[in-house]
SEPA-332078 format. One line per field, with one value per residue: chain; residue number from 1; residue in one letter; z, y, x of N, C-alpha, C in turn. Coordinates in steps of 0.02 Angstrom, whole numbers. Each point is the difference from the previous one (the first is absolute). Layout:
N
kette	[A	...]
nr	[NUM	...]
rest	[A	...]
n_up	[Z	...]
n_north	[Y	...]
n_east	[X	...]
ca_up	[Z	...]
ca_north	[Y	...]
ca_east	[X	...]
c_up	[Z	...]
c_north	[Y	...]
c_east	[X	...]
//
This chain:
301
kette	[A	A	A	A	A	A	A	A	A	A	A	A	A	A	A	A	A	A	A	A	A	A	A	A	A	A	A	A	A	A	A	A	A	A	A	A	A	A	A	A	A	A	A	A	A	A	A	A	A	A	A	A	A	A	A	A	A	A	A	A	A	A	A	A	A	A	A	A	A	A	A	A	A	A	A	A	A	A	A	A	A	A	A	A	A	A	A	A	A	A	A	A	A	A	A	A	A	A	A	A	A	A	A	A	A	A	A	A	A	A	A	A	A	A	A	A	A	A	A	A	A	A	A	A	A	A	A	A	A	A	A	A	A	A	A	A	A	A	A	A	A	A	A	A	A	A	A	A	A	A	A	A	A	A	A	A	A	A	A	A	A	A	A	A	A	A	A	A	A	A	A	A	A	A	A	A	A	A	A	A	A	A	A	A	A	A	A	A	A	A	A	A	A	A	A	A	A	A	A	A	A	A	A	A	A	A	A	A	A	A	A	A	A	A	A	A	A	A	A	A	A	A	A	A	A	A	A	A	A	A	A	A	A	A	A	A	A	A	A	A	A	A	A	A	A	A	A	A	A	A	A	A	A	A	A	A	A	A	A	A	A	A	A	A	A	A	A	A	A	A	A	A	A	A	A	A	A	A	A	A	A	A	A	A	A	A	A	A	A	A	A	A	A	A	A	A	A	A	A	A	A]
nr	[1	2	3	4	5	6	7	8	9	10	11	12	13	14	15	16	17	18	19	20	21	22	23	24	25	26	27	28	29	30	31	32	33	34	35	36	37	38	39	40	41	42	43	44	45	46	47	48	49	50	51	52	53	54	55	56	57	58	59	60	61	62	63	64	65	66	67	68	69	70	71	72	73	74	75	76	77	78	79	80	81	82	83	84	85	86	87	88	89	90	91	92	93	94	95	96	97	98	99	100	101	102	103	104	105	106	107	108	109	110	111	112	113	114	115	116	117	118	119	120	121	122	123	124	125	126	127	128	129	130	131	132	133	134	135	136	137	138	139	140	141	142	143	144	145	146	147	148	149	150	151	152	153	154	155	156	157	158	159	160	161	162	163	164	165	166	167	168	169	170	171	172	173	174	175	176	177	178	179	180	181	182	183	184	185	186	187	188	189	190	191	192	193	194	195	196	197	198	199	200	201	202	203	204	205	206	207	208	209	210	211	212	213	214	215	216	217	218	219	220	221	222	223	224	225	226	227	228	229	230	231	232	233	234	235	236	237	238	239	240	241	242	243	244	245	246	247	248	249	250	251	252	253	254	255	256	257	258	259	260	261	262	263	264	265	266	267	268	269	270	271	272	273	274	275	276	277	278	279	280	281	282	283	284	285	286	287	288	289	290	291	292	293	294	295	296	297	298	299	300	301]
rest	[M	K	T	E	V	E	D	T	S	G	D	G	A	C	D	G	G	V	G	G	P	N	L	A	C	P	E	G	T	S	G	L	V	V	G	P	E	T	S	P	S	V	M	E	C	G	G	C	G	E	R	V	R	E	R	T	V	L	C	V	G	G	R	T	W	H	S	R	C	L	R	C	C	A	C	A	R	P	L	H	D	Q	H	S	C	F	L	R	G	M	R	L	Y	C	R	H	D	Y	A	L	A	F	G	A	K	C	A	K	C	G	R	S	V	G	A	G	D	W	V	R	R	A	R	E	R	V	Y	H	L	A	C	F	A	C	D	A	C	S	R	Q	L	S	T	G	E	Q	F	A	L	L	D	A	R	L	L	C	K	A	H	Y	L	D	V	V	E	G	N	N	T	S	S	D	E	G	G	D	S	E	S	G	H	K	G	G	N	K	A	K	R	V	R	T	T	F	T	E	E	Q	L	S	V	L	Q	A	N	F	Q	L	D	S	N	P	D	G	Q	D	L	E	R	I	A	H	V	T	G	L	S	K	R	V	T	Q	V	W	F	Q	N	S	R	A	R	Q	K	K	H	L	H	T	G	K	L	K	G	Q	H	E	M	N	L	C	S	A	P	V	V	T	E	L	H	R	V	A	Q	R	F	R	S	P	Y	Q	P	A	S	H	V	F	V	S	T	S	A	T	A	S	A	A	A	A	T	A	A]
n_up	[-1006	26	41	9	48	-8	38	15	-55	0	10	-64	-20	-65	-27	-57	-18	-17	-46	-35	24	17	58	2	64	36	56	-43	-33	-22	3	-42	-10	-55	26	-14	51	-37	55	-26	67	8	-51	40	-54	37	-65	-45	46	-59	-25	36	-65	15	-35	-13	65	23	59	13	62	-15	-55	-48	-47	-50	-40	-42	53	4	11	-5	53	11	-22	20	36	-46	45	-51	-30	53	35	2	40	4	52	-14	48	-54	13	-59	24	-47	5	-60	-24	28	-19	-61	4	23	-38	35	19	-37	62	-37	-42	43	-26	-32	53	-44	-13	-54	18	5	61	24	64	5	59	-20	-14	-65	-10	-64	-13	-64	20	37	-10	25	23	45	4	-5	58	-35	42	37	-1	52	-50	44	4	-27	21	-35	19	1	27	-44	59	-22	40	-43	-52	32	20	-64	-19	43	-16	-64	13	35	-47	-47	34	11	-63	-15	44	-26	-60	24	30	-49	66	-35	-23	62	-2	-11	-63	27	-17	-50	41	-52	-2	0	-50	18	-41	24	62	-18	-33	51	44	-41	-12	66	1	-48	26	40	-61	-6	-66	-28	-57	30	29	-59	-28	47	-5	-66	8	44	-44	7	29	-52	33	18	-63	-22	47	-18	-63	12	37	-48	-44	37	8	-65	-14	43	-24	-62	17	29	-52	-38	38	-1	-65	-7	38	-35	-55	25	17	-60	-28	44	14	-66	-9	44	-30	-61	24	25	-57	-33	42	-9	-65	6	47	-17	-60	16	41	-52	-41	40	-4	-67	-7	38	-32	-58	21	21	-59	-31	37	-11	-65	1	32	-44	-46]
n_north	[278	-5	-33	-41	-12	-64	3	-44	29	0	51	17	59	-4	47	-15	-15	63	-39	-11	-8	30	-27	2	0	-47	9	41	-46	48	-52	-47	21	-27	-31	1	46	2	-30	-58	-15	64	-17	-51	-16	29	10	15	38	27	17	53	8	9	56	-21	-5	-50	29	-63	15	50	-18	-8	33	-44	50	-45	-7	66	-58	6	-39	36	62	-2	42	38	3	3	2	-42	31	-60	-43	-65	-11	-64	-8	-35	6	29	48	7	61	-9	-34	48	46	-30	-5	59	38	47	-46	18	1	45	39	5	58	20	27	47	34	14	-63	18	-11	-55	4	-66	16	-62	7	2	52	-9	65	-19	-36	55	-57	2	-59	25	66	-9	28	51	-16	47	57	-31	-39	-30	-46	-60	-35	-41	-41	53	4	49	18	32	51	21	-18	32	47	1	-4	46	37	-16	11	54	15	-17	31	48	-4	-6	48	29	-20	17	57	16	0	21	-19	22	-21	64	6	33	43	7	51	23	28	58	23	60	-12	-62	24	49	-46	-42	50	24	-62	-7	63	-21	-58	-9	-19	5	-6	-60	32	36	-56	-29	51	1	-67	10	50	-33	-49	-2	-57	-32	-54	28	23	-59	-29	45	-8	-65	5	39	-42	-50	33	15	-61	-21	46	-16	-64	6	37	-46	-51	30	12	-62	-21	41	-22	-62	11	27	-50	-42	45	6	-66	-11	48	-25	-60	25	31	-57	-35	46	-2	-67	0	66	-27	-55	28	42	-53	-32	55	5	-63	3	53	-29	-54	39	33	-58	-24	57	-4	-65	16	51	-43]
n_east	[1971	-60	39	-51	44	-13	53	47	20	-68	-41	-4	20	-3	37	-28	63	5	27	54	60	-56	15	-66	16	-29	-33	-31	35	39	42	22	60	-22	51	65	-8	-54	-23	20	-1	22	40	-13	-34	-47	-12	47	30	-11	60	-10	-6	-62	-5	-62	7	-35	-13	-16	-17	41	-32	46	-34	0	-7	27	40	-10	-29	-66	10	-54	7	64	-34	29	49	44	-60	-5	-47	-26	32	-15	40	-13	46	5	-64	-1	-38	-46	-24	-25	51	36	-44	-2	66	16	-38	-31	-42	-51	-25	-33	32	51	-21	55	27	-14	56	-35	-12	-64	19	-28	13	-1	28	20	-64	11	-40	-17	-4	-4	51	5	-32	-61	22	-42	8	66	-18	26	47	-27	33	28	-19	-39	49	-1	53	-37	51	40	-60	-6	-24	-54	-13	-45	38	48	-42	-21	64	21	-54	12	65	-17	-45	45	48	-45	-20	65	13	-54	20	59	-15	-41	11	51	-57	-8	64	-1	23	49	-46	41	-3	-33	59	-32	35	20	51	5	-8	42	37	-3	8	47	20	-3	22	41	19	-52	-21	66	5	7	-15	-47	-19	10	-33	-46	-3	2	-43	-37	13	-66	-16	-26	18	58	6	-20	38	47	-18	1	55	23	-26	24	58	-1	-20	47	43	-21	-1	60	19	-31	23	58	-10	-24	50	39	-31	4	63	6	-35	28	46	-2	-7	49	34	-16	15	57	11	-15	37	48	-14	4	47	6	-15	33	45	8	-4	45	38	-6	15	52	20	-13	31	48	-3	-5	52	33	-16	18	56	12	-14]
ca_up	[12	70	7	65	7	55	13	65	3	15	-56	-25	-60	-39	-61	-56	-30	-65	-41	31	37	70	28	59	44	58	63	-1	-38	-59	-62	-4	-68	-22	-29	4	68	23	9	-49	28	-2	-69	-25	-4	47	-36	-40	29	-42	17	-27	-38	-25	31	46	36	53	63	36	55	12	-56	-64	-47	-68	-10	-30	50	53	-21	49	-8	-11	-65	-44	-19	15	58	0	-12	50	58	58	-8	64	2	54	-12	-60	-54	-11	-17	-10	55	-8	15	71	39	-9	32	71	30	37	-41	31	29	-30	-71	-13	-44	36	23	-23	47	-1	12	65	31	69	35	53	29	-45	-68	-38	-48	-41	27	-27	22	72	3	39	-40	1	-38	-53	8	16	68	0	53	66	11	35	-40	35	-39	27	-43	-62	-33	22	11	33	69	0	-19	52	54	-24	3	71	28	-25	34	69	-2	-17	57	54	-19	9	72	23	-22	41	68	1	46	0	-61	11	-8	-68	-13	6	-64	-1	-18	-52	17	-59	6	-12	-72	-22	25	-38	-65	11	19	-58	-45	33	-9	-70	-10	60	-17	-65	-29	3	-36	41	58	-22	-11	66	32	-33	20	71	17	39	-40	-18	55	55	-22	0	70	26	-25	33	68	-3	-14	61	48	-24	11	72	20	-25	40	67	-5	-11	64	45	-21	22	73	16	-18	52	61	-11	-7	61	43	-31	13	72	15	-26	46	61	-16	-7	67	37	-25	9	70	33	-20	36	64	-10	-14	63	42	-25	19	73	15	-22	48	63	-9	-1	69	38	-21	30	72	8	-13]
ca_north	[-53	-17	-72	-25	-64	-42	-58	4	58	61	37	56	31	27	36	-23	50	23	23	1	-60	8	-56	22	-57	19	21	71	19	39	-33	-22	5	-65	6	-61	-24	-28	-72	-36	-25	54	9	-58	13	-40	-42	-52	-18	22	64	58	42	58	64	16	-60	12	-33	-18	-46	-5	-33	33	-37	24	28	-52	-53	27	-14	-33	-72	-27	19	17	71	36	43	54	64	10	41	-43	-71	-35	-55	-48	-47	25	2	67	4	65	15	-36	-71	-7	7	-61	-57	8	55	-15	-20	12	-61	-16	-18	-34	38	37	67	47	52	56	-22	11	-65	-4	-56	-34	-41	-5	-3	63	-1	59	39	-26	-70	-2	-4	-56	-60	-22	44	32	72	27	27	69	18	5	-49	-60	-61	-58	-54	-63	-54	32	36	69	10	61	-13	-30	-71	-36	-14	-52	-64	-18	-17	-66	-51	-7	-35	-70	-33	-7	-53	-64	-13	-18	-68	-47	1	-20	37	71	29	69	47	28	38	73	35	55	61	40	71	43	64	58	7	-51	17	57	-25	-41	42	41	-44	-19	56	-2	-61	-41	-72	-6	-67	-35	36	58	-26	-15	63	30	-41	14	67	1	-51	-52	-53	12	-26	48	59	-18	-4	68	31	-32	26	71	3	-21	56	54	-21	2	70	28	-28	30	70	3	-14	56	55	-15	7	72	26	-21	39	70	5	-19	57	42	-31	6	70	14	-32	40	61	-18	-13	63	39	-36	-8	51	-1	-52	25	55	-29	-26	58	25	-48	4	64	-6	-44	36	50	-35	-21	60	20	-47	15	62	-14]
ca_east	[-49	-10	-5	-19	33	-23	41	33	44	-38	-29	39	-25	55	-17	40	44	-24	56	66	18	-18	-36	-36	-13	-40	29	15	60	-17	22	69	28	23	66	40	7	-62	5	-41	-63	-49	-23	-35	-72	-40	-47	31	64	55	30	-35	47	-35	17	-55	-21	-50	15	-60	14	72	32	-8	-41	-10	-68	-42	-14	-42	-68	-43	4	-67	-28	57	-3	62	-7	50	-33	-52	20	12	-8	1	47	-13	54	36	-49	-27	-71	-31	-46	-63	8	19	-62	-39	31	15	-37	-61	-57	-66	-27	-65	5	63	44	51	-17	50	23	-46	-69	-31	-10	-24	31	-36	53	57	-26	-2	-55	-15	-55	-63	-8	-14	-74	-28	-7	-70	-44	41	0	66	3	25	48	-28	-54	22	-2	28	31	-24	23	25	-55	-9	-72	-22	-23	-67	2	37	-47	-45	35	9	-65	-18	41	-23	-64	13	32	-49	-47	34	2	-67	-17	37	-23	-69	-42	20	-27	-23	55	3	60	-6	4	47	-35	33	8	-1	35	-43	-10	-47	-66	-27	-22	-59	-57	-19	-37	-63	-47	-23	-40	8	-3	32	0	64	52	19	37	68	35	14	51	64	23	17	48	-33	-30	-70	-41	2	-38	-72	-22	-4	-62	-57	-3	-19	-73	-35	3	-43	-69	-13	-5	-62	-54	4	-20	-73	-33	12	-43	-69	-4	0	-66	-48	13	-22	-72	-36	-16	-52	-65	-13	-15	-67	-48	-5	-37	-71	-26	-4	-57	-63	-18	-41	-71	-37	-24	-48	-66	-26	-20	-65	-53	-10	-33	-70	-34	-6	-53	-65	-14	-17	-68	-48	-4	-37	-70]
c_up	[75	5	71	6	60	2	67	6	15	-62	-21	-62	-38	-62	-55	-28	-69	-38	38	41	74	22	64	41	60	58	-5	-38	-64	-64	3	-72	-18	-35	8	71	27	3	-49	28	-2	-70	-29	3	48	-35	-36	28	-42	22	-34	-33	-27	36	51	32	55	61	38	54	11	-56	-64	-48	-70	-6	-31	49	56	-22	57	-13	-16	-70	-51	-24	17	57	0	-11	49	59	61	-20	69	-6	61	-11	-55	-60	-2	-22	-18	56	-4	21	73	44	-6	40	76	34	37	-49	38	25	-31	-72	-18	-45	43	17	-19	52	3	13	70	30	69	31	54	29	-48	-73	-31	-54	-44	29	-23	23	74	9	39	-46	-3	-45	-55	4	21	68	-2	59	67	15	32	-45	41	-51	33	-50	-69	-40	31	3	30	68	0	-16	48	58	-20	6	72	31	-24	32	71	3	-13	59	57	-17	8	73	27	-20	42	70	7	43	2	-62	9	-9	-72	-7	8	-68	6	-24	-51	22	-64	15	-14	-74	-26	23	-39	-68	7	15	-58	-50	31	-7	-71	-12	60	-14	-70	-26	2	-34	40	62	-18	-11	67	36	-30	23	72	19	43	-46	-13	57	58	-17	2	71	30	-22	32	71	0	-15	61	52	-21	12	74	24	-23	41	70	0	-9	65	49	-18	20	75	20	-18	53	64	-8	-3	64	46	-29	14	73	17	-26	45	63	-12	-6	68	39	-22	13	74	29	-17	38	69	-7	-13	63	45	-22	20	74	19	-19	48	66	-4	0	70	42	-17	30	74	12	-12	58]
c_north	[-14	-75	-17	-72	-37	-63	10	60	64	33	56	28	30	32	-23	56	18	28	-1	-62	7	-59	22	-60	23	24	71	19	34	-31	-18	6	-68	9	-65	-27	-31	-76	-35	-23	54	6	-62	14	-45	-45	-57	-23	20	69	56	46	63	63	21	-65	21	-41	-12	-51	-11	-36	38	-45	30	28	-52	-55	24	-6	-33	-75	-31	15	20	72	34	50	58	68	14	41	-43	-73	-32	-60	-43	-58	27	2	70	-3	72	11	-42	-73	-11	5	-62	-58	8	56	-23	-15	10	-67	-21	-24	-36	37	41	70	47	52	58	-19	19	-68	9	-64	-27	-52	-3	-1	69	-8	62	36	-28	-71	-5	4	-61	-60	-25	43	38	76	24	34	68	11	8	-50	-63	-61	-56	-47	-65	-55	27	34	69	15	68	-19	-37	-75	-40	-18	-54	-69	-23	-21	-68	-55	-11	-39	-74	-37	-11	-55	-68	-18	-21	-72	-52	-3	-21	44	74	35	72	51	22	41	75	32	59	62	38	73	40	63	57	9	-52	16	58	-22	-42	42	43	-42	-21	55	2	-59	-46	-74	-10	-72	-29	37	60	-23	-16	64	32	-39	13	67	-1	-51	-56	-55	16	-23	49	62	-14	-2	70	35	-32	27	73	8	-20	56	57	-17	4	71	31	-26	30	72	7	-13	57	59	-12	9	73	31	-18	41	72	5	-17	58	44	-28	8	71	19	-32	40	65	-14	-12	65	41	-35	-3	55	-7	-53	23	54	-27	-28	57	26	-47	5	64	-3	-43	36	52	-32	-21	60	23	-45	13	62	-12	-37]
c_east	[-2	-12	-18	24	-29	43	36	45	-36	-24	46	-31	58	-27	47	43	-25	60	66	13	-16	-43	-32	-21	-41	41	28	62	-21	24	73	22	30	67	39	4	-64	5	-45	-67	-54	-30	-32	-76	-37	-49	33	68	60	24	-39	50	-34	23	-53	-24	-49	19	-65	19	74	37	-15	-38	8	-70	-46	-18	-46	-73	-39	1	-68	-25	54	-2	66	-11	49	-31	-56	27	16	-8	8	45	-15	48	44	-47	-30	-73	-17	-52	-64	6	21	-63	-43	29	5	-41	-62	-57	-65	-28	-66	9	65	47	49	-24	57	17	-49	-73	-23	-17	-32	29	-47	47	59	-21	-3	-53	4	-60	-67	-14	-18	-76	-20	-10	-72	-45	36	-1	69	-2	34	46	-37	-55	29	-9	31	30	-20	18	20	-55	-6	-75	-13	-30	-67	3	43	-46	-50	32	8	-66	-23	39	-24	-66	10	30	-49	-50	32	4	-67	-17	37	-28	-73	-42	17	-26	-22	55	3	63	-13	8	48	-36	41	2	5	40	-49	-15	-50	-71	-31	-25	-64	-62	-23	-40	-66	-52	-27	-46	12	-1	31	-2	70	57	24	39	72	40	19	54	69	28	25	53	-28	-25	-74	-46	-3	-40	-75	-27	-6	-64	-61	-8	-23	-74	-40	0	-45	-74	-18	-8	-65	-59	-1	-23	-75	-37	9	-44	-72	-8	-2	-67	-52	10	-24	-76	-37	-14	-54	-69	-19	-20	-70	-53	-9	-38	-74	-31	-10	-60	-67	-21	-43	-74	-40	-23	-53	-70	-31	-24	-68	-56	-15	-36	-73	-40	-10	-55	-69	-20	-21	-71	-52	-9	-42	-75	-30]
//
């Protein structure tokens, strides 16, 4: 039997003797033969105080015990057939009751944390893996994700920033009401930073639907670990940017069309002018020539 001892004498472990007058004790001893030379104090039972006369005895915490006296003080479960027990002071516990009484407890549910349980730690607090969730949105926090402890409340990053932003706004409003003339001072908004994974999820959903409904916003917020309000604002800003880019691109396209069409009109005008100008002087020449010929004829006459 392996015994874990918690008292001033230190911890120890011992294996119960199996058959024969062998007494197994802690501190690495292999056993003592019980005979006439054995001191009576060694053979006094640690439970009832009576002399141990059995051929098979158990040694726990440096004292011998009747097999019937080796029981858990909490549930009275026999411990002589168990692989281990726990000793605190002079009180024996089975593993289950010792964990309930003195073991680590989950800071969220209050239940004991077993030796084989997966746990997460936040400062001095211990949580079951399933209990390590944001107190605001109840979303389980994953490995590597940022979180905060605020007045014993476990918060994800998004809800922590919401709380801090709300406190800053309230304090600034209180200061403005007292000062009166400082109403123009506004609280600084805490900018939300997004991870690459969060941005990829947001952008992928934006390509599918740029204006999701409330249910879809809650689903996206749950996947990304953001609050619904932050997710909604991101989609609003993205739609505004998309509309601005489309409008800017349309104006740019119209401007390019105007720039391309203006030289064509000018060139056509120039061509028309070039083809039209020779005929006007020619008509004048013909007229002048005709007038000159008439004048010459008149002179000749």
